[in-house]
VOVEX-709352 format. One line per 5 residues: number of its first residue (from 1); their letters; for each residue x, y, z of N, C-alpha, C, CB. Coordinates in pm, whole numbers. Glycine has a CB too. Layout:
<recs>
NUM) a) X Y Z X Y Z X Y Z X Y Z  ...
</recs>
This chain:
<recs>
1) magli) 1383 2618 1131 1467 2581 1016 1379 2536 901 1567 2469 1055  1415 2573 780 1339 2533 662 1355 2383 636 1385 2614 539  1256 2326 566 1264 2185 532 1363 2157 421 1129 2135 491  1370 2031 381 1471 1987 285 1459 2055 149 1461 1838 266  1338 2072 101 1322 2128 -33 1373 2271 -37 1174 2123 -77
6) eryrd) 1345 2349 66 1395 2487 69 1546 2490 82 1331 2565 185  1604 2401 160 1749 2402 183 1828 2353 61 1784 2316 304  1769 2258 -11 1843 2197 -122 1770 2210 -255 1868 2051 -92  1690 2313 -270 1608 2326 -391 1692 2323 -518 1529 2455 -386  1813 2378 -514 1898 2380 -633 1949 2241 -670 2015 2473 -612
11) rlpfa) 1929 2143 -580 1976 2007 -606 1860 1907 -609 2079 1965 -500  1739 1962 -612 1618 1880 -616 1529 1925 -732 1541 1887 -481  1444 1839 -782 1361 1873 -900 1236 1954 -864 1319 1746 -973  1259 2070 -799 1149 2158 -764 1183 2302 -804 1118 2150 -612  1089 2366 -871 1106 2505 -913 1065 2599 -800 1025 2534 -1042
16) pgdpv) 1109 2725 -806 1078 2820 -698 930 2835 -666 1132 2954 -734  843 2823 -763 700 2842 -737 624 2716 -700 638 2902 -855  691 2602 -695 622 2477 -666 574 2472 -521 715 2358 -694  460 2405 -495 413 2389 -357 509 2301 -278 271 2329 -355  524 2333 -152 614 2257 -65 536 2211 58 738 2342 -23
21) itlde) 528 2080 76 463 2022 193 575 1976 286 366 1902 154  591 2043 398 705 2016 485 666 2017 632 815 2117 461  741 1940 710 735 1943 855 872 1976 912 684 1807 911  952 2048 832 1090 2084 869 1174 1960 899 1089 2177 992  1167 1865 806 1241 1741 818 1390 1761 789 1183 1637 723
26) gatpl) 1469 1661 821 1613 1665 795 1691 1735 904 1639 1733 665  1819 1765 874 1910 1827 971 1915 1744 1099 1865 1971 1003  1921 1613 1084 1921 1523 1199 2060 1514 1263 1873 1383 1158  2066 1479 1392 2195 1476 1462 2292 1370 1409 2172 1452 1609  2418 1404 1412 2526 1308 1387 2605 1299 1517 2618 1352 1264
31) vhapr) 2595 1185 1583 2647 1170 1719 2764 1071 1720 2536 1123 1815  2874 1112 1784 2988 1020 1798 2952 910 1896 3115 1097 1844  2996 787 1867 2968 671 1952 3099 620 2011 2897 559 1871  3141 672 2126 3274 638 2180 3291 491 2218 3301 722 2300  3190 431 2279 3204 291 2321 3200 197 2201 3094 254 2421
36) lserl) 3117 229 2106 3113 148 1983 3244 164 1907 2993 188 1893  3297 285 1906 3425 310 1839 3535 226 1904 3461 460 1846  3536 225 2037 3638 147 2109 3626 -2 2078 3627 170 2261  3504 -49 2076 3483 -192 2051 3522 -233 1909 3337 -229 2076  3499 -143 1813 3527 -177 1674 3667 -137 1630 3427 -111 1584
41) ggevw) 3733 -52 1708 3867 -8 1670 3866 93 1558 3949 -126 1631  3765 180 1554 3757 284 1452 3680 403 1507 3690 232 1324  3656 500 1423 3580 619 1462 3439 606 1406 3649 751 1409  3343 582 1496 3207 550 1454 3112 664 1493 3160 416 1517  3029 703 1398 2929 807 1418 2791 750 1389 2958 930 1330
46) lkieg) 2690 805 1454 2552 760 1437 2469 873 1378 2492 713 1572  2411 849 1261 2320 945 1198 2179 911 1247 2330 940 1040  2126 994 1336 2003 961 1407 1882 1012 1331 2005 1019 1550  1837 931 1236 1724 968 1152 1590 959 1224 1721 880 1030  1590 896 1341 1470 894 1423 1431 1031 1475 1488 801 1538
51) anptg) 1518 1131 1457 1487 1268 1498 1403 1343 1395 1615 1344 1524  1371 1279 1283 1281 1341 1185 1139 1352 1242 1279 1259 1053  1053 1434 1184 922 1462 1244 837 1341 1279 845 1547 1152  831 1239 1193 752 1122 1227 838 1008 1280 673 1074 1105  965 1037 1308 1051 939 1373 1127 846 1283 971 860 1462
56) sfkdr) 1135 876 1153 1217 792 1065 1267 870 944 1136 670 1018  1362 809 874 1421 870 754 1320 889 642 1536 784 705  1206 821 651 1108 827 543 1060 969 516 989 739 576  1067 1056 616 1020 1193 599 1100 1268 493 1027 1269 731  1226 1232 477 1309 1298 375 1249 1279 235 1455 1243 379
61) gmtca) 1213 1157 206 1155 1131 74 1010 1173 64 1168 986 42  939 1168 178 796 1194 173 765 1341 149 729 1149 301  849 1432 200 825 1574 172 830 1598 22 927 1662 245  919 1530 -48 930 1546 -193 816 1475 -265 1065 1492 -242  785 1352 -223 682 1275 -291 545 1341 -279 676 1133 -236
66) vsgav) 511 1388 -160 379 1450 -141 376 1589 -204 345 1459 8  485 1663 -196 490 1793 -264 472 1774 -414 623 1866 -234  537 1671 -469 522 1642 -612 380 1603 -647 617 1532 -653  316 1526 -559 178 1485 -584 85 1607 -587 130 1386 -477  103 1698 -493 21 1819 -489 48 1906 -611 49 1898 -360
71) rdgst) 174 1918 -647 212 1996 -766 143 1942 -892 364 1994 -784  132 1808 -897 74 1745 -1016 -78 1735 -1011 133 1607 -1033  -138 1788 -905 -282 1792 -897 -349 1673 -830 -336 1806 -1030  -270 1585 -769 -329 1469 -701 -400 1511 -574 -220 1365 -668  -509 1446 -545 -583 1473 -421 -578 1354 -326 -728 1507 -452
76) avvca) -500 1252 -364 -487 1134 -279 -353 1066 -305 -604 1035 -303  -297 1004 -201 -173 927 -214 -195 789 -154 -54 999 -144  -113 693 -198 -123 557 -148 16 498 -135 -210 470 -241  32 405 -41 161 334 -29 137 197 33 261 416 57  230 107 5 242 -18 80 349 8 185 279 -141 -13
81) stgnt) 338 -59 298 432 -23 404 449 -133 507 388 104 472  571 -141 563 594 -222 682 577 -135 806 736 -285 679  547 -6 788 517 80 902 561 223 890 578 24 1019  689 245 867 740 382 867 690 464 748 891 381 866  681 403 631 629 475 516 483 514 539 642 390 389
86) aasaa) 407 424 599 267 453 629 255 573 722 200 330 692  335 574 828 331 684 925 367 816 858 426 656 1041  471 814 777 518 936 712 419 985 607 654 914 649  370 893 524 274 931 420 148 990 482 238 810 332  102 929 591 -20 978 656 0 1119 711 -61 884 770
91) ayaar) 117 1144 771 144 1275 829 154 1383 722 272 1272 911  227 1355 616 246 1456 512 119 1478 430 361 1415 419  39 1372 414 -89 1390 347 -182 1477 432 -155 1252 319  -179 1454 563 -259 1538 653 -215 1683 644 -249 1487 798  -85 1703 639 -29 1838 627 -76 1905 497 126 1834 633
96) agitc) -83 1825 392 -124 1877 261 -274 1891 247 -72 1787 152  -349 1826 336 -495 1831 325 -550 1741 218 -539 1970 299  -480 1629 192 -527 1533 91 -548 1397 155 -426 1524 -27  -611 1308 81 -643 1174 131 -522 1082 124 -759 1114 51  -513 992 222 -404 894 223 -459 755 253 -295 932 327
101) avivp) -415 658 175 -447 517 202 -316 440 215 -537 456 89  -308 354 315 -187 274 334 -226 127 343 -109 318 462  -148 43 276 -171 -101 277 -57 -164 356 -179 -159 131  -90 -230 466 11 -289 553 -15 -439 569 14 -219 690  90 -519 588 69 -661 615 -3 -677 749 205 -738 617
106) dgkia) -118 -739 748 -200 -751 868 -126 -825 979 -332 -823 836  -118 -760 1096 -52 -822 1211 98 -820 1206 -97 -962 1223  157 -756 1105 302 -757 1088 362 -616 1096 339 -821 955  291 -524 1158 338 -387 1167 347 -349 1314 245 -290 1090  459 -286 1353 478 -244 1492 370 -142 1529 620 -182 1513
111) rgkla) 321 -152 1652 205 -73 1693 234 77 1698 156 -118 1829  358 114 1726 391 256 1727 370 318 1591 534 276 1771  406 247 1486 389 296 1349 242 294 1308 473 212 1251  173 189 1347 31 178 1316 -46 293 1381 -25 42 1363  -10 324 1505 -77 434 1576 -61 566 1501 -20 448 1717
116) qavih) 56 590 1446 78 714 1372 -10 722 1248 225 726 1332  -13 614 1172 -95 615 1050 -241 638 1083 -78 484 973  -290 574 1189 -430 586 1227 -462 728 1275 -464 485 1337  -379 783 1362 -411 913 1420 -402 1025 1317 -318 943 1536  -321 1007 1215 -312 1110 1110 -427 1101 1010 -179 1097 1036
121) garvv) -515 1003 1030 -636 998 949 -627 918 821 -676 1133 915  -521 838 807 -509 756 686 -612 644 687 -367 697 674  -647 599 568 -731 480 555 -635 361 556 -820 483 421  -633 287 667 -536 179 687 -600 46 651 -486 177 834  -538 -23 556 -589 -152 509 -491 -261 551 -608 -152 353
126) glkgn) -539 -357 630 -456 -470 673 -466 -583 573 -496 -518 813  -361 -605 496 -362 -704 387 -328 -843 439 -263 -663 277  -401 -941 395 -370 -1080 428 -258 -1128 336 -498 -1172 415  -144 -1069 354 -29 -1100 271 92 -1022 322 -57 -1066 122  205 -1034 253 327 -966 299 347 -834 225 449 -1057 280
131) fdeal) 458 -766 257 485 -635 198 498 -643 47 611 -575 257  565 -743 -2 589 -753 -145 457 -764 -222 677 -873 -176  361 -836 -166 229 -845 -229 157 -711 -221 144 -955 -161  174 -641 -107 112 -510 -90 166 -410 -192 136 -457 52  297 -413 -214 357 -320 -310 307 -348 -452 510 -329 -304
136) rlvre) 297 -474 -486 246 -509 -619 104 -454 -639 247 -663 -640  23 -466 -536 -117 -423 -546 -131 -271 -552 -196 -477 -428  -50 -198 -474 -63 -52 -480 -9 3 -612 10 15 -362  85 -66 -670 133 -24 -802 21 -41 -905 258 -105 -845  -50 -152 -896 -164 -174 -986 -274 -71 -959 -220 -317 -970
141) lsqah) -298 -42 -833 -402 54 -794 -372 193 -850 -414 61 -642  -246 235 -840 -210 369 -886 -213 380 -1038 -71 406 -836  -200 267 -1107 -210 268 -1252 -355 271 -1300 -139 147 -1311  -444 220 -1216 -585 211 -1255 -667 332 -1209 -647 85 -1198  -613 408 -1112 -689 519 -1055 -599 643 -1040 -748 479 -918
146) pialv) -658 762 -1035 -580 886 -1019 -536 908 -875 -662 1006 -1066  -441 826 -831 -389 834 -695 -236 821 -703 -451 722 -603  -164 908 -633 -18 911 -643 45 805 -553 35 1051 -605  134 727 -610 208 625 -535 331 689 -471 249 507 -628  345 674 -340 455 742 -270 554 644 -207 400 834 -164
151) nsvnp) 557 521 -256 664 428 -215 795 470 -279 629 282 -254  904 401 -242 1036 440 -292 1055 411 -440 1142 370 -214  957 345 -505 963 333 -651 938 470 -715 860 229 -702  881 561 -639 863 700 -684 999 769 -678 756 776 -595  1053 817 -791 1187 876 -791 1202 997 -699 1224 917 -929
156) lrieg) 1093 1066 -667 1103 1180 -576 1141 1137 -435 972 1257 -574  1105 1014 -398 1145 963 -267 1297 954 -258 1081 824 -241  1360 904 -362 1506 892 -364 1570 1029 -362 1552 813 -488  1510 1123 -434 1563 1260 -436 1567 1319 -296 1478 1349 -527  1461 1301 -221 1459 1355 -85 1556 1284 7 1321 1346 -29
161) qktaa) 1563 1153 -4 1648 1076 86 1797 1095 60 1613 931 76  1833 1135 -60 1975 1157 -89 2033 1273 -7 1995 1184 -237  1945 1359 46 1994 1476 120 2065 1437 248 1879 1569 152  2041 1316 299 2114 1271 418 2263 1264 388 2063 1133 465  2299 1224 267 2440 1221 228 2497 1363 222 2457 1152 91
166) felie) 2416 1458 171 2461 1598 169 2493 1645 310 2354 1689 104  2407 1610 405 2427 1654 543 2553 1594 604 2306 1616 628  2581 1468 573 2703 1405 626 2827 1478 576 2709 1256 586  2827 1511 449 2942 1582 391 2956 1719 455 2927 1595 237  2845 1789 472 2850 1922 533 2899 1917 678 2712 1987 527
171) tlgpq) 2853 1817 752 2886 1808 895 3029 1761 918 2790 1714 965  3070 1659 845 3204 1603 866 3313 1686 799 3209 1461 814  3279 1751 690 3376 1834 621 3466 1754 528 3460 1909 720  3526 1820 430 3608 1751 330 3747 1712 381 3623 1838 209  3791 1772 491 3927 1745 537 3943 1603 591 3966 1844 644
176) rplda) 3837 1550 653 3843 1413 707 3728 1335 646 3835 1413 865  3744 1286 527 3633 1221 455 3588 1091 521 3673 1193 312  3466 1055 492 3406 933 543 3459 813 464 3251 941 534  3496 708 538 3545 587 471 3431 493 430 3642 513 563  3323 492 511 3215 399 481 3086 443 548 3252 257 527
181) laisv) 2975 395 493 2843 413 552 2784 275 574 2751 502 461  2739 246 696 2672 120 727 2523 148 739 2727 56 858  2441 65 675 2298 93 671 2218 -35 658 2267 187 555  2104 -40 726 2015 -154 711 1946 -148 575 1909 -158 825  1913 -265 521 1856 -270 386 1728 -353 388 1957 -330 286
186) gnagn) 1618 -290 346 1491 -359 330 1448 -353 186 1383 -299 422  1375 -245 151 1335 -227 12 1445 -164 -73 1210 -141 6  1556 -130 -8 1680 -85 -71 1677 56 -128 1715 -178 -179  1573 133 -98 1568 270 -145 1668 361 -75 1431 325 -128  1692 336 54 1777 427 130 1925 416 92 1761 400 278
191) itayw) 1974 294 78 2115 278 38 2134 334 -103 2158 128 45  2033 317 -188 2036 374 -323 2042 526 -317 1912 329 -404  1963 584 -228 1957 730 -217 2086 788 -162 1840 770 -128  2143 726 -60 2270 774 -5 2378 774 -114 2315 687 115  2383 667 -191 2485 658 -294 2462 766 -401 2485 518 -359
196) kgfse) 2338 793 -433 2307 900 -528 2356 1034 -473 2156 905 -558  2332 1058 -345 2376 1182 -284 2527 1196 -282 2324 1191 -144  2596 1089 -248 2743 1093 -249 2795 1113 -391 2800 964 -189  2734 1043 -487 2780 1053 -626 2763 1194 -680 2704 953 -714  2652 1259 -645 2628 1396 -691 2720 1496 -621 2483 1434 -667
201) sadqi) 2786 1452 -514 2875 1540 -437 3022 1500 -452 2837 1539 -290  3051 1420 -554 3186 1365 -569 3293 1473 -577 3192 1279 -692  3258 1590 -632 3356 1697 -644 3383 1766 -511 3310 1797 -746  3306 1733 -406 3322 1797 -276 3400 1713 -176 3188 1830 -220  3424 1587 -209 3488 1497 -113 3612 1433 -175 3390 1389 -66
206) ermpk) 3704 1397 -88 3832 1342 -132 3817 1204 -194 3930 1336 -16  3729 1121 -135 3704 987 -187 3562 945 -152 3807 885 -130  3511 851 -226 3374 804 -206 3372 697 -97 3315 748 -338  3274 702 -8 3266 601 98 3217 466 47 3175 649 209  3261 361 112 3210 227 82 3068 216 139 3303 116 142
211) mlgfq) 2980 156 63 2843 134 109 2833 -7 165 2740 157 -7  2804 -16 295 2794 -145 363 2650 -167 405 2889 -151 486  2581 -255 333 2441 -282 361 2424 -409 441 2362 -291 231  2325 -409 531 2300 -527 614 2152 -561 615 2351 -503 758  2124 -688 583 1988 -739 585 1971 -839 698 1954 -804 450
216) aagaa) 1847 -855 744 1818 -959 842 1829 -1096 774 1677 -939 905  1884 -1193 844 1910 -1324 784 1784 -1389 728 1972 -1416 887  1668 -1363 791 1544 -1422 743 1478 -1345 630 1448 -1432 855  1542 -1234 592 1489 -1150 482 1607 -1089 408 1391 -1038 537  1687 -1177 348 1814 -1132 289 1824 -1168 141 1931 -1193 364
221) plvlg) 1733 -1121 59 1736 -1157 -83 1860 -1110 -156 1615 -1101 -152  1915 -996 -118 2033 -944 -188 2158 -1021 -149 2051 -796 -157  2157 -1082 -33 2269 -1168 9 2256 -1305 -57 2273 -1183 164  2135 -1357 -60 2111 -1490 -115 2115 -1492 -268 1977 -1542 -68  2084 -1377 -327 2082 -1370 -473 1949 -1407 -535 2187 -1458 -529
226) haveq) 1844 -1415 -455 1711 -1445 -508 1606 -1395 -409 1693 -1598 -536  1484 -1376 -458 1376 -1328 -373 1342 -1431 -265 1251 -1297 -457  1296 -1380 -152 1253 -1465 -41 1100 -1455 -33 1321 -1422 96  1033 -1565 -57 886 -1561 -67 818 -1527 65 835 -1694 -116  870 -1580 174 810 -1554 305 918 -1500 401 745 -1684 363
231) petla) 954 -1374 386 1058 -1317 472 1014 -1312 617 1096 -1178 424  1106 -1341 709 1075 -1339 851 1191 -1278 930 1045 -1481 901  1158 -1180 1012 1254 -1119 1104 1178 -1032 1202 1363 -1036 1028  1231 -1019 1323 1167 -930 1420 1187 -783 1381 1224 -954 1561  1285 -757 1295 1309 -621 1246 1208 -592 1134 1458 -604 1194
236) sairi) 1087 -556 1174 976 -551 1079 996 -453 964 850 -516 1152  1073 -348 987 1092 -247 882 1170 -300 763 1163 -127 939  1248 -407 784 1325 -464 673 1280 -606 641 1475 -462 707  1156 -638 677 1100 -770 647 1045 -768 505 988 -810 751  1136 -766 409 1100 -753 268 1178 -856 187 1129 -607 215
241) gdpar) 1108 -931 107 1171 -1042 36 1210 -1015 -107 1081 -1156 38  1160 -904 -164 1190 -873 -305 1205 -721 -319 1077 -928 -400  1321 -665 -284 1338 -520 -278 1315 -452 -413 1476 -486 -228  1236 -346 -411 1206 -273 -535 1330 -208 -593 1100 -168 -509  1423 -168 -507 1545 -101 -553 1667 -193 -539 1567 28 -474
246) geeal) 1644 -322 -544 1752 -418 -523 1868 -404 -620 1698 -554 -533  1839 -393 -749 1946 -384 -849 2029 -257 -829 1887 -386 -991  1962 -146 -797 2034 -21 -774 2121 -29 -649 1936 96 -762  2070 -98 -547 2149 -115 -424 2275 -196 -451 2065 -183 -316  2260 -302 -527 2378 -385 -560 2477 -306 -644 2335 -512 -635
251) lavse) 2428 -220 -731 2516 -135 -810 2591 -37 -721 2437 -60 -917  2522 21 -623 2586 114 -530 2696 45 -452 2484 173 -434  2669 -77 -408 2768 -155 -334 2888 -185 -422 2707 -287 -280  2861 -226 -546 2969 -261 -639 3054 -139 -673 2911 -321 -767  2989 -28 -707 3063 92 -747 3146 149 -633 2968 197 -798
256) sggai) 3098 132 -511 3168 190 -396 3272 97 -336 3068 227 -290  3277 -27 -382 3370 -123 -323 3323 -173 -188 3507 -62 -309  3190 -169 -165 3134 -210 -38 3089 -355 -39 3018 -121 -2  2986 -384 41 2937 -521 52 2797 -522 112 3033 -607 138  2726 -632 86 2596 -657 150 2609 -787 226 2478 -663 45
261) nsvtd) 2579 -783 357 2585 -902 440 2457 -914 521 2708 -898 533  2444 -1024 592 2326 -1045 675 2364 -1063 820 2246 -1165 625  2267 -1039 908 2283 -1060 1052 2157 -1127 1104 2310 -924 1127  2171 -1206 1209 2056 -1275 1266 1976 -1181 1356 2101 -1399 1346  1855 -1223 1389 1774 -1143 1480 1842 -1129 1615 1635 -1207 1497
266) eqile) 1908 -1234 1661 1979 -1228 1789 2090 -1124 1785 2036 -1367 1826  2161 -1117 1675 2269 -1019 1661 2213 -877 1651 2354 -1051 1537  2098 -862 1586 2032 -732 1579 1992 -685 1718 1909 -738 1487  1936 -776 1798 1893 -739 1933 2013 -706 2023 1812 -854 1996  2122 -774 2004 2242 -742 2083 2289 -599 2053 2355 -843 2052
271) ayrfl) 2290 -563 1926 2330 -428 1887 2230 -324 1937 2346 -418 1735  2103 -359 1928 1992 -273 1974 2009 -238 2122 1856 -344 1951  2038 -339 2202 2058 -317 2345 2188 -243 2372 2057 -450 2420  2292 -274 2298 2420 -206 2317 2406 -56 2294 2526 -266 2223  2339 -18 2187 2321 124 2157 2245 196 2268 2249 142 2024
276) adqeg) 2140 132 2316 2059 195 2421 2134 200 2554 1928 119 2439  2200 90 2590 2264 79 2720 2399 149 2726 2282 -66 2755  2475 147 2617 2611 199 2618 2625 336 2552 2702 103 2550  2537 370 2459 2549 498 2389 2432 592 2418 2558 474 2240  2329 543 2487 2214 627 2517 2128 658 2396 2259 753 2578
281) vfcep) 2136 574 2294 2061 597 2170 1959 484 2151 2157 605 2046  1833 521 2144 1723 426 2132 1671 428 1989 1608 458 2232  1702 322 1915 1655 312 1777 1566 190 1763 1775 304 1677  1493 180 1653 1413 60 1632 1504 -55 1589 1302 86 1525  1462 -180 1611 1549 -294 1582 1608 -295 1442 1474 -419 1603
286) ssaas) 1530 -261 1340 1582 -265 1204 1700 -170 1186 1473 -230 1104  1696 -55 1255 1807 40 1248 1935 -22 1302 1774 167 1326  1921 -102 1407 2037 -160 1472 2107 -264 1385 1997 -222 1602  2044 -305 1274 2109 -400 1184 2240 -345 1131 2016 -436 1067  2247 -213 1112 2372 -153 1062 2485 -170 1163 2351 -4 1030
291) vagll) 2454 -151 1290 2554 -168 1396 2585 -316 1416 2505 -104 1528  2481 -399 1413 2502 -543 1426 2597 -594 1319 2369 -618 1419  2580 -543 1199 2666 -587 1089 2812 -558 1116 2625 -520 961  2840 -442 1174 2979 -407 1205 3032 -491 1320 2991 -258 1239  2948 -515 1422 2991 -596 1536 3020 -740 1494 2884 -593 1646
296) vhglp) 2943 -790 1398 2960 -929 1353 3071 -942 1250 2830 -982 1295  3071 -853 1151 3164 -867 1038 3289 -781 1052 3093 -832 910  3288 -686 1146 3403 -599 1166 3413 -489 1062 3530 -680 1165  3506 -398 1087 3530 -292 989 3612 -346 873 3602 -172 1055  3572 -317 750 3652 -361 635 3793 -302 639 3583 -323 504
301) egver) 3883 -367 573 4021 -318 568 4025 -176 511 4110 -412 484  4098 -90 578 4114 47 533 4006 142 582 4117 50 386  3904 90 649 3795 175 700 3826 215 844 3658 102 692  3840 344 865 3866 396 999 3751 485 1048 3996 475 1001  3691 559 958 3585 653 994 3456 610 925 3623 799 956
306) ivcal) 3354 578 1005 3232 522 949 3109 581 1016 3233 369 963  3002 596 940 2873 640 991 2775 524 982 2819 765 912  2702 500 1090 2591 405 1089 2462 485 1080 2593 313 1217  2383 459 980 2253 526 965 2151 453 1052 2207 530 816  2101 523 1153 1996 467 1239 1864 523 1189 2020 502 1392
311) tghgl) 1790 440 1119 1682 487 1033 1553 524 1105 1652 384 934  1530 472 1226 1405 502 1294 1418 502 1445 1301 404 1253  1330 573 1512 1332 586 1658 1282 458 1725 1245 704 1702  1333 431 1844 1294 311 1917 1148 307 1957 1376 299 2038  1085 423 1974 944 426 2011 852 379 1898 905 565 2054
316) kdpet) 910 357 1781 833 299 1672 787 156 1708 916 297 1542  866 88 1789 839 -52 1822 861 -73 1972 931 -147 1739  772 -16 2056 793 -25 2201 781 -168 2255 694 62 2271  706 -254 2187 688 -390 2237 821 -464 2250 595 -466 2146  908 -446 2151 1037 -517 2154 1120 -472 2272 1115 -495 2023
321) aieig) 1122 -342 2298 1200 -289 2410 1148 -344 2542 1195 -136 2412  1017 -349 2557 959 -399 2682 986 -548 2699 808 -371 2685  978 -622 2590 996 -767 2596 1137 -806 2637 962 -829 2463  1238 -734 2587 1376 -776 2614 1442 -694 2725 1458 -766 2488  1372 -592 2777 1427 -509 2883 1424 -580 3018 1352 -379 2891
326) egiip) 1471 -510 3119 1481 -568 3253 1345 -575 3323 1577 -487 3337  1248 -506 3270 1115 -512 3329 1100 -418 3447 1085 -652 3373  984 -423 3510 953 -334 3622 963 -411 3753 811 -273 3605  1033 -353 3849 1053 -416 3980 936 -377 4071 1189 -373 4044  856 -472 4118 745 -437 4209 800 -390 4343 651 -558 4230
331) ceanl) 731 -296 4403 785 -236 4525 671 -182 4612 885 -124 4492  681 -208 4744 586 -151 4839 616 -3 4858 590 -227 4974  517 71 4907 531 215 4921 591 255 5055 395 282 4903  717 212 5080 791 256 5198 938 264 5165 768 159 5318  1014 342 5243 1153 372 5212 1240 247 5206 1210 467 5313
336) aavet) 1224 157 5301 1308 37 5304 1288 -46 5176 1274 -49 5429  1163 -57 5134 1136 -134 5013 1195 -65 4891 986 -153 4995  1185 69 4888 1241 144 4776 1392 131 4772 1201 290 4785  1457 137 4891 1604 121 4898 1645 -15 4845 1655 139 5044  1573 -117 4884 1603 -253 4837 1585 -263 4686 1513 -357 4908
341) avwg) 1477 -203 4636 1450 -208 4493 1555 -136 4412 1315 -149 4463  1598 -17 4465 1695 64 4392 1834 3 4395 1699 203 4450  1877 -44 4512 2015 -89 4526 2032 -240 4508 2068 -48 4662  1921 -312 4509 1930 -456 4487 1967 -534 4612 2030 -484 4379
</recs>
């Protein structure tokens, strides 16, 4: 299957002759969640963005950002990252044959994501600071040197990520429109992109979905109404205290009649385990914030059909799964011991 730029070129800022750097991203599964639907009293679907090539939704925007960088003659890209952007930028830069540098908060990035950035050959810099400081520095770096910035402040990232909304409309069809989209919010580029995609498709759908954003309680600047200097949450992908796309996210929520709320780390972990144990879907903790938000706050009035965007695969953060899982049962190498271990 062709990548996003080839499939949606008429709706993206790329001409027929432009270079395309792709790993055949997008076209991710939309899976019905029967047990979650029963618990919430609605029809709930899961958009599994962890099925993208590097395991997160970031690939949608990165194919556009890196293709744009190559088109413009850049030989290097840079980003600040809590993990997924670093992994995606490194992979697409490797695909393009250009240099990649990623700035990550030292000791604050899940090892699965760090492994991806390292193996793809990126120059990984562990910053003695948080993501917000990293983003400020890479913006300064890209202004002082001929290196393309591929964070979500790059408009091409939003262009690529909006295609997830196109896919939802295509898959669900216009006859039974979506009432709402639930999504975790960190730097706020994704909720902004979904709303852009829905808005550009307004003539194809009966009504616009409500945008329901959920932040971790320890990193909830859009809920609190001010930046958080030292954001803290186990959901490392959304551990961001000053979202670059915050104003646009709030506008999307306002225009759609949605809301932004917060959930605790404990509530995120409950949703994380529920999805894995009851739906067979393994996502990273930050992705589960969207489901946690619905379990805690319920479905808004009038919402019957909703999609939860699960932004990254669970293998991005294997440590969390191992820490909260049931663990490994030690067993001697004989049948009786195995029977006892299996049946309890």
